[in-house]
C-alpha positions as CSV (number, residue, x, y, z in Angstrom):
1,X,144.1,84.5,107.0
2,X,144.4,82.7,110.3
3,X,143.5,78.9,111.1
4,X,141.2,78.0,114.2
5,X,140.3,75.2,115.9
6,X,136.8,75.4,117.4
7,X,135.3,72.9,119.7
8,X,131.5,72.1,120.5
9,X,128.8,69.7,121.9
10,X,126.6,68.1,119.6
11,X,123.9,66.4,121.9
12,X,120.4,66.2,122.7
13,X,118.1,66.0,119.5
14,X,121.6,67.1,117.9
15,X,122.9,63.8,117.9
16,X,120.5,62.8,115.1
17,X,121.7,65.2,112.9
18,X,123.4,63.7,110.0
19,X,127.2,64.8,109.3
20,X,126.3,66.3,105.6
21,X,123.6,68.5,107.6
22,X,125.4,69.0,110.9
23,X,128.0,70.7,107.9
24,X,124.8,72.5,106.0
25,X,123.6,74.0,109.8
26,X,127.3,75.0,110.4
27,X,127.6,77.5,106.8
28,X,123.7,78.6,107.8
29,X,124.8,79.3,111.0
30,X,128.4,81.3,110.2
31,X,125.8,83.1,107.7
32,X,124.0,84.9,110.2
33,X,127.1,86.2,111.7
34,X,129.5,88.8,111.2
35,X,132.2,86.4,111.0
36,X,134.7,86.8,108.3
37,X,134.8,83.2,107.1
38,X,137.6,83.0,104.4
39,X,135.9,81.2,101.2
40,X,138.4,79.4,98.5
41,X,138.7,80.8,95.5
42,X,137.9,79.7,92.3
43,X,134.5,79.0,89.9
44,X,132.8,77.7,92.8
45,X,133.6,79.2,96.1
46,X,132.4,77.9,99.6
47,X,133.7,78.2,102.8
48,X,136.6,76.3,104.6
49,X,135.4,73.6,107.4
50,X,137.4,70.9,108.4
51,X,135.7,68.9,111.2
52,X,138.0,66.7,113.5
53,X,135.8,63.5,113.1
54,X,132.2,62.8,112.3
55,X,129.9,61.1,115.2
56,X,127.7,58.1,114.3
57,X,124.8,58.8,114.2
58,X,123.0,59.0,117.6
59,X,126.0,59.3,119.4
60,X,126.5,62.5,121.3
61,X,129.6,64.1,121.4
62,X,131.2,66.6,124.4
63,X,134.6,67.7,122.3
64,X,133.5,68.2,118.3
65,X,136.0,69.8,116.5
66,X,135.6,72.4,113.6
67,X,138.6,73.8,111.6
68,X,138.0,77.2,109.9
69,X,140.0,80.1,108.2
70,X,139.4,83.6,109.3
71,X,139.9,86.4,106.8
72,X,140.7,89.1,109.1
73,X,143.5,88.0,111.1
74,X,142.6,90.4,113.9
75,X,138.9,89.3,114.5
76,X,138.3,87.7,118.0
77,X,138.5,84.5,119.2
78,X,136.2,85.3,122.2
79,X,133.5,87.0,119.2
80,X,133.7,84.3,117.1
81,X,132.5,82.3,120.2
82,X,129.8,84.9,121.6
83,X,128.3,85.1,117.5
84,X,127.7,81.7,117.2
85,X,126.1,80.7,120.1
86,X,124.1,83.2,119.4
87,X,122.8,81.9,116.2
88,X,123.2,77.9,117.8
89,X,120.4,75.5,117.3
90,X,119.3,73.2,120.4
91,X,122.4,70.5,121.5
92,X,125.4,72.6,119.7
93,X,127.2,74.5,121.7
94,X,130.3,76.2,120.6
95,X,133.2,75.7,123.8
96,X,136.4,77.2,123.1
97,X,139.0,78.8,120.0
98,X,142.1,77.9,120.0
99,X,145.0,78.0,117.1
100,X,145.7,73.7,116.4
101,X,148.3,71.9,117.4
102,X,147.2,68.6,115.7
103,X,146.0,68.2,112.2
104,X,143.0,65.4,112.4
105,X,144.5,62.9,110.7
106,X,146.4,62.3,113.8
107,X,143.5,61.1,115.5
108,X,143.3,57.7,116.6
109,X,140.7,56.8,119.2
110,X,138.0,57.9,121.0
111,X,137.4,58.1,125.1
112,X,133.4,57.1,125.3
113,X,130.6,56.6,127.9
114,X,127.9,54.2,127.3
115,X,125.1,53.9,129.9
116,X,122.9,50.8,129.4
117,X,119.6,50.7,131.4
118,X,116.7,48.1,131.4
119,X,113.3,49.2,131.4
120,X,111.8,45.9,132.7
121,X,114.1,45.2,135.4
122,X,116.0,42.3,133.7
123,X,119.8,41.8,134.7
124,X,121.9,43.1,132.6
125,X,124.7,43.8,134.8
126,X,126.0,40.0,134.6
127,X,125.8,39.4,131.3
128,X,127.5,42.1,130.5
129,X,130.2,42.2,132.7
130,X,131.0,38.7,131.9
131,X,131.0,39.3,127.6
132,X,133.5,41.8,128.4
133,X,135.5,39.4,130.5
134,X,134.9,36.6,127.9
135,X,137.0,38.7,125.6
136,X,134.8,37.9,122.6
137,X,132.9,40.7,121.8
138,X,132.4,40.1,117.8
139,X,131.1,42.4,115.7
140,X,130.6,42.8,111.7
141,X,132.1,46.0,109.8
142,X,132.0,46.7,106.2
143,X,135.5,47.6,104.6
144,X,136.6,50.2,102.5
145,X,136.5,47.8,99.6
146,X,132.7,46.4,100.8
147,X,133.5,43.6,102.0
148,X,132.2,42.5,105.5
149,X,134.4,41.6,107.9
150,X,134.4,39.9,111.4
151,X,136.2,42.3,113.9
152,X,137.0,41.0,117.9
153,X,135.9,44.2,119.6
154,X,137.4,42.6,122.9
155,X,141.4,43.2,120.9
156,X,141.1,47.1,120.6
157,X,139.1,47.9,123.4
158,X,141.1,49.6,126.3
159,X,140.8,51.6,129.7
160,X,137.1,50.0,130.2
161,X,135.9,51.5,133.7
162,X,132.7,50.9,135.5
163,X,131.3,54.1,136.5
164,X,128.1,52.8,138.0
165,X,127.0,49.3,138.5
166,X,123.2,47.8,139.4
167,X,121.9,44.9,138.4
168,X,119.1,46.3,135.6
169,X,121.8,49.5,135.1
170,X,125.5,49.6,133.9
171,X,127.5,53.0,132.8
172,X,131.2,53.0,132.1
173,X,133.7,54.2,129.7
174,X,136.1,53.2,127.6
175,X,138.3,53.6,124.7
176,X,138.1,52.5,120.9
177,X,139.6,53.2,117.9
178,X,138.2,56.1,116.2
179,X,140.6,57.7,113.0
180,X,140.9,57.7,109.2
181,X,142.9,54.4,109.4
182,X,140.6,51.9,111.4
183,X,137.0,53.4,114.0
184,X,135.0,50.8,115.6
185,X,131.5,52.2,115.9
186,X,130.4,52.2,119.4
187,X,126.8,51.3,118.3
188,X,128.2,48.1,117.2
189,X,129.8,47.8,120.3
190,X,126.7,48.2,122.1
191,X,124.4,45.7,120.0
192,X,126.9,43.3,120.2
193,X,126.8,43.4,124.1
194,X,123.1,43.5,124.2
195,X,122.8,40.6,121.8
196,X,121.0,38.0,124.8
197,X,118.1,41.0,125.0
198,X,115.3,42.5,123.5
199,X,116.8,45.7,122.3
200,X,112.8,47.3,122.7
201,X,113.4,46.9,126.4
202,X,116.7,48.7,126.7
203,X,117.3,52.2,126.9
204,X,121.3,53.2,125.9
205,X,123.1,56.4,125.5
206,X,126.4,56.9,124.2
207,X,128.3,59.7,124.4
208,X,132.4,60.8,123.2
209,X,134.1,62.5,125.7
210,X,137.5,63.0,124.1
211,X,139.6,62.6,121.1
212,X,143.1,61.2,121.3
213,X,146.4,60.7,119.7
214,X,148.1,57.4,119.4
215,X,150.3,57.8,122.8
216,X,147.0,58.9,124.6
217,X,147.0,62.1,124.4
218,X,144.4,64.5,123.7
219,X,143.2,66.1,120.7
220,X,143.9,69.5,120.4
């Protein structure tokens, strides 16, 4: 038995696939290949699939991670990727494969890109940048105990960098917590930034480019 980690994209229409449906999608894909996927033993065997960190529905991913185990240690890594890409669905592309270096529980944050565009010509740039500079971006997050807690995203927002800036368009990157202990949904961040606008007139997209460790290094 051999453990491997697979990197894949989740983009376009695939960003609307829920985490549960993604798991089912992956299982179906493996069954259409000759990849020797390792199954658990016992009364109800199931394939060993472990995802790095689920994406919020509607957010794209450039670096999603899936850990599997191969029952045949000699099965080539390159063939795993080619076989999966042969049977994949639109929006999901398998990029590379390697031995895992860190456990998923070591993931603490994510590097994101957000694009906001006003299709009615409204000036969104100044309002959003002023909100960022105010360091007072409030969201309401449900805790594990079911309680609603108010969080200031500004206290957790790092590496904010503007990529493109026009009156009716803003494109920027940033880092937010994304881990088992604490996560901030980037969609809630987007909603807080746009609270002064009718979101019916705003086009938006969010993409997660990297998963990061506590020291800022890329999760591998």
